[in-house]
KOLVOGU-339764 format. One record per atom (N, C-alpha, C): residue number from 1; chain; atom name; x, y, z. Coordinates in steps of 0.1 Angstrom, whole numbers, plus 5000, padded with zeros to 4 digits. Layout:
<pts>
 num cadena atomo    u    v    w
 NUM      A    CA    X    Y    Z
...
</pts>
This chain:
<pts>
 num cadena atomo    u    v    w
   1      A     N 8071 8702 6332
   1      A    CA 8082 8709 6328
   1      A     C 8094 8704 6334
   2      A     N 8105 8702 6327
   2      A    CA 8116 8696 6330
   2      A     C 8128 8708 6332
   3      A     N 8130 8710 6345
   3      A    CA 8140 8722 6347
   3      A     C 8154 8715 6350
   4      A     N 8165 8719 6345
   4      A    CA 8178 8716 6348
   4      A     C 8182 8725 6359
   5      A     N 8186 8722 6369
   5      A    CA 8193 8730 6381
   5      A     C 8207 8727 6383
   6      A     N 8214 8737 6382
   6      A    CA 8227 8737 6385
   6      A     C 8233 8743 6396
   7      A     N 8239 8734 6402
   7      A    CA 8247 8740 6416
   7      A     C 8253 8750 6413
   8      A     N 8253 8761 6421
   8      A    CA 8261 8772 6417
   8      A     C 8273 8772 6429
   9      A     N 8284 8774 6425
   9      A    CA 8295 8775 6435
   9      A     C 8298 8790 6438
  10      A     N 8300 8794 6451
  10      A    CA 8302 8806 6454
  10      A     C 8317 8810 6448
  11      A     N 8316 8824 6441
  11      A    CA 8330 8829 6435
  11      A     C 8339 8830 6448
  12      A     N 8353 8827 6444
  12      A    CA 8361 8828 6456
  12      A     C 8372 8839 6450
  13      A     N 8371 8847 6460
  13      A    CA 8381 8859 6457
  13      A     C 8398 8851 6456
  14      A     N 8403 8854 6445
  14      A    CA 8418 8849 6446
  14      A     C 8426 8851 6456
  15      A     N 8426 8864 6461
  15      A    CA 8436 8867 6475
  15      A     C 8433 8858 6482
  16      A     N 8418 8855 6488
  16      A    CA 8414 8846 6496
  16      A     C 8418 8832 6494
  17      A     N 8418 8827 6480
  17      A    CA 8423 8814 6477
  17      A     C 8435 8813 6479
  18      A     N 8444 8822 6476
  18      A    CA 8459 8823 6479
  18      A     C 8462 8819 6493
  19      A     N 8456 8828 6500
  19      A    CA 8458 8828 6514
  19      A     C 8455 8814 6520
  20      A     N 8444 8807 6516
  20      A    CA 8438 8797 6520
  20      A     C 8450 8786 6515
  21      A     N 8455 8787 6505
  21      A    CA 8463 8777 6499
  21      A     C 8477 8778 6506
  22      A     N 8481 8791 6511
  22      A    CA 8492 8793 6519
  22      A     C 8493 8787 6532
  23      A     N 8478 8787 6537
  23      A    CA 8478 8781 6554
  23      A     C 8477 8765 6549
  24      A     N 8471 8760 6539
  24      A    CA 8473 8745 6539
  24      A     C 8486 8740 6535
  25      A     N 8494 8747 6528
  25      A    CA 8509 8745 6525
  25      A     C 8516 8744 6540
  26      A     N 8515 8757 6549
  26      A    CA 8519 8758 6562
  26      A     C 8517 8744 6569
  27      A     N 8503 8739 6568
  27      A    CA 8502 8727 6578
  27      A     C 8509 8713 6570
  28      A     N 8511 8714 6559
  28      A    CA 8519 8702 6551
  28      A     C 8532 8704 6557
  29      A     N 8539 8717 6555
  29      A    CA 8552 8718 6559
  29      A     C 8554 8716 6573
  30      A     N 8547 8721 6583
  30      A    CA 8545 8717 6596
  30      A     C 8547 8703 6600
  31      A     N 8538 8695 6592
  31      A    CA 8538 8679 6594
  31      A     C 8553 8675 6589
  32      A     N 8558 8680 6579
  32      A    CA 8573 8675 6574
  32      A     C 8585 8679 6584
  33      A     N 8582 8693 6586
  33      A    CA 8596 8697 6596
  33      A     C 8594 8696 6608
  34      A     N 8582 8692 6614
  34      A    CA 8581 8690 6629
  34      A     C 8580 8705 6636
  35      A     N 8578 8716 6629
  35      A    CA 8578 8730 6635
  35      A     C 8569 8736 6630
  36      A     N 8560 8743 6638
  36      A    CA 8549 8752 6635
  36      A     C 8554 8764 6624
  37      A     N 8548 8762 6612
  37      A    CA 8552 8769 6600
  37      A     C 8540 8779 6597
  38      A     N 8541 8795 6597
  38      A    CA 8532 8806 6595
  38      A     C 8533 8811 6583
  39      A     N 8524 8818 6576
  39      A    CA 8526 8825 6564
  39      A     C 8533 8835 6568
  40      A     N 8539 8842 6556
  40      A    CA 8549 8854 6559
  40      A     C 8538 8866 6553
  41      A     N 8533 8872 6562
  41      A    CA 8523 8884 6560
  41      A     C 8533 8897 6550
  42      A     N 8543 8895 6554
  42      A    CA 8553 8906 6549
  42      A     C 8553 8904 6532
  43      A     N 8552 8889 6528
  43      A    CA 8551 8887 6512
  43      A     C 8541 8896 6507
  44      A     N 8531 8898 6512
  44      A    CA 8520 8906 6506
  44      A     C 8524 8921 6504
  45      A     N 8532 8925 6513
  45      A    CA 8536 8940 6515
  45      A     C 8546 8943 6502
  46      A     N 8557 8933 6504
  46      A    CA 8568 8935 6497
  46      A     C 8569 8925 6483
  47      A     N 8561 8915 6482
  47      A    CA 8561 8908 6470
  47      A     C 8573 8896 6470
  48      A     N 8577 8895 6485
  48      A    CA 8587 8883 6486
  48      A     C 8583 8868 6487
  49      A     N 8586 8859 6492
  49      A    CA 8583 8846 6493
  49      A     C 8570 8845 6500
  50      A     N 8561 8834 6499
  50      A    CA 8550 8834 6507
  50      A     C 8553 8827 6522
  51      A     N 8563 8820 6524
  51      A    CA 8567 8813 6535
  51      A     C 8580 8814 6536
  52      A     N 8586 8821 6545
  52      A    CA 8600 8823 6546
  52      A     C 8608 8819 6558
  53      A     N 8601 8811 6568
  53      A    CA 8604 8808 6582
  53      A     C 8611 8795 6583
  54      A     N 8615 8787 6571
  54      A    CA 8622 8775 6570
  54      A     C 8635 8777 6566
  55      A     N 8646 8776 6574
  55      A    CA 8656 8779 6572
  55      A     C 8663 8771 6559
  56      A     N 8667 8779 6549
  56      A    CA 8675 8772 6537
  56      A     C 8664 8772 6525
  57      A     N 8651 8774 6528
  57      A    CA 8642 8773 6515
  57      A     C 8634 8784 6514
  58      A     N 8630 8789 6502
  58      A    CA 8622 8799 6499
  58      A     C 8606 8792 6493
  59      A     N 8598 8794 6498
  59      A    CA 8584 8788 6494
  59      A     C 8576 8798 6486
  60      A     N 8570 8794 6475
  60      A    CA 8561 8801 6467
  60      A     C 8549 8792 6466
  61      A     N 8535 8798 6468
  61      A    CA 8525 8789 6468
  61      A     C 8514 8798 6456
  62      A     N 8510 8786 6449
  62      A    CA 8501 8791 6437
  62      A     C 8487 8784 6435
  63      A     N 8477 8788 6438
  63      A    CA 8464 8778 6435
  63      A     C 8456 8785 6424
  64      A     N 8451 8778 6413
  64      A    CA 8444 8785 6405
  64      A     C 8435 8772 6399
  65      A     N 8423 8776 6393
  65      A    CA 8414 8766 6387
  65      A     C 8422 8757 6378
  66      A     N 8430 8764 6371
  66      A    CA 8437 8753 6361
  66      A     C 8450 8762 6358
  67      A     N 8461 8754 6360
  67      A    CA 8474 8757 6360
  67      A     C 8480 8754 6345
  68      A     N 8483 8765 6336
  68      A    CA 8486 8762 6324
  68      A     C 8502 8761 6323
  69      A     N 8509 8756 6313
  69      A    CA 8523 8753 6313
  69      A     C 8529 8770 6313
  70      A     N 8523 8780 6306
  70      A    CA 8529 8794 6306
  70      A     C 8529 8798 6324
  71      A     N 8517 8794 6329
  71      A    CA 8516 8797 6344
  71      A     C 8529 8792 6352
  72      A     N 8531 8778 6348
  72      A    CA 8542 8773 6355
  72      A     C 8556 8779 6350
  73      A     N 8559 8784 6340
  73      A    CA 8569 8789 6336
  73      A     C 8572 8803 6346
  74      A     N 8561 8810 6345
  74      A    CA 8560 8825 6354
  74      A     C 8561 8822 6366
  75      A     N 8553 8811 6372
  75      A    CA 8556 8810 6388
  75      A     C 8571 8804 6390
  76      A     N 8576 8796 6382
  76      A    CA 8590 8790 6386
  76      A     C 8602 8801 6385
  77      A     N 8598 8812 6375
  77      A    CA 8608 8821 6374
  77      A     C 8606 8832 6387
  78      A     N 8595 8832 6393
  78      A    CA 8592 8842 6402
  78      A     C 8598 8833 6417
  79      A     N 8597 8820 6415
  79      A    CA 8602 8813 6428
  79      A     C 8618 8814 6428
  80      A     N 8623 8812 6416
  80      A    CA 8638 8811 6413
  80      A     C 8644 8826 6419
  81      A     N 8638 8836 6413
  81      A    CA 8639 8850 6416
  81      A     C 8641 8852 6433
  82      A     N 8629 8849 6437
  82      A    CA 8630 8851 6453
  82      A     C 8638 8843 6461
  83      A     N 8642 8830 6456
  83      A    CA 8650 8819 6462
  83      A     C 8664 8827 6460
  84      A     N 8669 8831 6450
  84      A    CA 8681 8838 6447
  84      A     C 8683 8850 6458
  85      A     N 8673 8859 6457
  85      A    CA 8673 8870 6466
  85      A     C 8678 8865 6481
  86      A     N 8670 8855 6484
  86      A    CA 8673 8850 6499
  86      A     C 8683 8840 6499
  87      A     N 8689 8837 6490
  87      A    CA 8700 8826 6490
  87      A     C 8695 8814 6497
  88      A     N 8685 8809 6491
  88      A    CA 8679 8797 6495
  88      A     C 8676 8788 6483
  89      A     N 8670 8776 6486
  89      A    CA 8666 8766 6475
  89      A     C 8651 8770 6473
  90      A     N 8649 8771 6460
  90      A    CA 8636 8776 6455
  90      A     C 8625 8761 6457
  91      A     N 8613 8764 6464
  91      A    CA 8603 8754 6463
  91      A     C 8587 8760 6459
  92      A     N 8584 8754 6451
  92      A    CA 8571 8761 6445
  92      A     C 8558 8750 6446
  93      A     N 8549 8755 6454
  93      A    CA 8537 8745 6458
  93      A     C 8527 8750 6447
  94      A     N 8521 8742 6437
  94      A    CA 8511 8745 6429
  94      A     C 8498 8736 6432
  95      A     N 8486 8741 6430
  95      A    CA 8475 8731 6432
  95      A     C 8464 8738 6422
  96      A     N 8459 8729 6415
  96      A    CA 8448 8733 6407
  96      A     C 8433 8727 6416
  97      A     N 8423 8734 6413
  97      A    CA 8410 8730 6417
  97      A     C 8410 8716 6417
  98      A     N 8403 8710 6429
  98      A    CA 8401 8694 6430
  98      A     C 8414 8686 6427
  99      A     N 8426 8692 6428
  99      A    CA 8436 8682 6426
  99      A     C 8447 8682 6437
 100      A     N 8457 8673 6436
 100      A    CA 8467 8674 6447
 100      A     C 8476 8686 6445
 101      A     N 8484 8688 6456
 101      A    CA 8496 8696 6456
 101      A     C 8507 8689 6447
 102      A     N 8512 8699 6439
 102      A    CA 8524 8696 6431
 102      A     C 8535 8704 6435
 103      A     N 8545 8698 6441
 103      A    CA 8558 8707 6446
 103      A     C 8568 8705 6436
 104      A     N 8574 8717 6431
 104      A    CA 8586 8718 6422
 104      A     C 8598 8723 6429
 105      A     N 8608 8718 6426
 105      A    CA 8621 8721 6433
 105      A     C 8632 8723 6421
 106      A     N 8643 8728 6425
 106      A    CA 8653 8726 6414
 106      A     C 8659 8713 6412
 107      A     N 8661 8709 6400
 107      A    CA 8667 8696 6397
 107      A     C 8681 8695 6404
 108      A     N 8688 8706 6402
 108      A    CA 8703 8709 6408
 108      A     C 8702 8706 6422
 109      A     N 8692 8710 6429
 109      A    CA 8690 8708 6445
 109      A     C 8688 8694 6449
 110      A     N 8682 8686 6439
 110      A    CA 8679 8672 6440
 110      A     C 8689 8663 6437
 111      A     N 8698 8665 6429
 111      A    CA 8709 8656 6423
 111      A     C 8723 8663 6426
 112      A     N 8723 8674 6434
 112      A    CA 8738 8680 6433
 112      A     C 8747 8673 6439
 113      A     N 8747 8662 6446
 113      A    CA 8755 8653 6453
 113      A     C 8762 8640 6444
 114      A     N 8753 8641 6433
 114      A    CA 8756 8628 6425
 114      A     C 8769 8631 6417
 115      A     N 8776 8621 6413
 115      A    CA 8788 8621 6408
 115      A     C 8788 8629 6393
 116      A     N 8776 8628 6386
 116      A    CA 8776 8634 6373
 116      A     C 8772 8648 6371
 117      A     N 8771 8655 6383
 117      A    CA 8766 8670 6382
 117      A     C 8777 8679 6386
 118      A     N 8780 8689 6380
 118      A    CA 8792 8698 6385
 118      A     C 8784 8711 6389
 119      A     N 8787 8714 6400
 119      A    CA 8782 8727 6409
 119      A     C 8782 8739 6400
 120      A     N 8792 8740 6391
 120      A    CA 8794 8754 6383
 120      A     C 8784 8755 6372
 121      A     N 8777 8744 6368
 121      A    CA 8768 8745 6359
 121      A     C 8755 8750 6363
 122      A     N 8752 8762 6359
 122      A    CA 8741 8769 6365
 122      A     C 8727 8766 6360
 123      A     N 8729 8760 6350
 123      A    CA 8715 8753 6343
 123      A     C 8708 8744 6352
 124      A     N 8717 8735 6358
 124      A    CA 8711 8725 6370
 124      A     C 8702 8731 6380
 125      A     N 8706 8746 6383
 125      A    CA 8699 8752 6392
 125      A     C 8682 8757 6391
 126      A     N 8681 8758 6377
 126      A    CA 8671 8764 6372
 126      A     C 8660 8754 6365
 127      A     N 8665 8742 6364
 127      A    CA 8656 8733 6358
 127      A     C 8647 8727 6369
 128      A     N 8634 8730 6367
 128      A    CA 8625 8723 6379
 128      A     C 8621 8708 6376
 129      A     N 8617 8702 6387
 129      A    CA 8614 8689 6389
 129      A     C 8604 8688 6398
 130      A     N 8590 8682 6392
 130      A    CA 8578 8683 6401
 130      A     C 8576 8667 6408
 131      A     N 8572 8670 6418
 131      A    CA 8569 8658 6429
 131      A     C 8555 8659 6436
 132      A     N 8553 8648 6443
 132      A    CA 8541 8650 6454
 132      A     C 8547 8651 6466
 133      A     N 8538 8652 6477
 133      A    CA 8542 8656 6491
 133      A     C 8551 8645 6495
 134      A     N 8550 8633 6493
 134      A    CA 8558 8621 6500
 134      A     C 8572 8622 6493
 135      A     N 8572 8627 6480
 135      A    CA 8587 8627 6477
 135      A     C 8594 8639 6481
 136      A     N 8586 8651 6482
 136      A    CA 8593 8663 6487
 136      A     C 8599 8660 6503
 137      A     N 8588 8653 6508
 137      A    CA 8593 8650 6523
 137      A     C 8608 8642 6525
 138      A     N 8610 8632 6515
 138      A    CA 8621 8627 6515
 138      A     C 8633 8633 6510
 139      A     N 8628 8644 6500
 139      A    CA 8639 8654 6494
 139      A     C 8644 8664 6506
 140      A     N 8635 8669 6513
 140      A    CA 8637 8677 6524
 140      A     C 8645 8670 6535
 141      A     N 8640 8660 6538
 141      A    CA 8648 8652 6550
 141      A     C 8664 8650 6544
 142      A     N 8668 8647 6531
 142      A    CA 8680 8647 6527
 142      A     C 8688 8661 6528
 143      A     N 8680 8670 6525
 143      A    CA 8685 8686 6527
 143      A     C 8689 8688 6541
 144      A     N 8679 8683 6549
 144      A    CA 8683 8686 6563
 144      A     C 8696 8677 6569
 145      A     N 8698 8665 6563
 145      A    CA 8708 8656 6569
 145      A     C 8722 8659 6558
 146      A     N 8721 8671 6551
 146      A    CA 8733 8670 6543
 146      A     C 8738 8662 6534
</pts>
């Protein structure tokens, strides 16, 4: 008798998965900034940004089995709203299961100092652009160096 055995994966609580993702992003950001970064436990209570201890940026972290375009739209709107409340640059970290982190920032925050962008055009601030960790490290460095 030929039986097929399937590996069972333990079911992961979405809250634990989110907290684990936030801790992973804290390690990434600590490596980029050179400063120990910790989760904002206050965000659980108040619904604020997941990581708030980096001056000038508001970080939202999302981990899902699969991130759909509608999820990204919702995540980005939440990230923009929180960043606006805190008067910070929005930074969204998303990760699908068994994939690398994707970091989304505002296109306006990436190219603001370019000749062809007008700071008064608010659409630039809400247009998302995704990148990997290495690209974000470069962008973050430029933000810090003004």
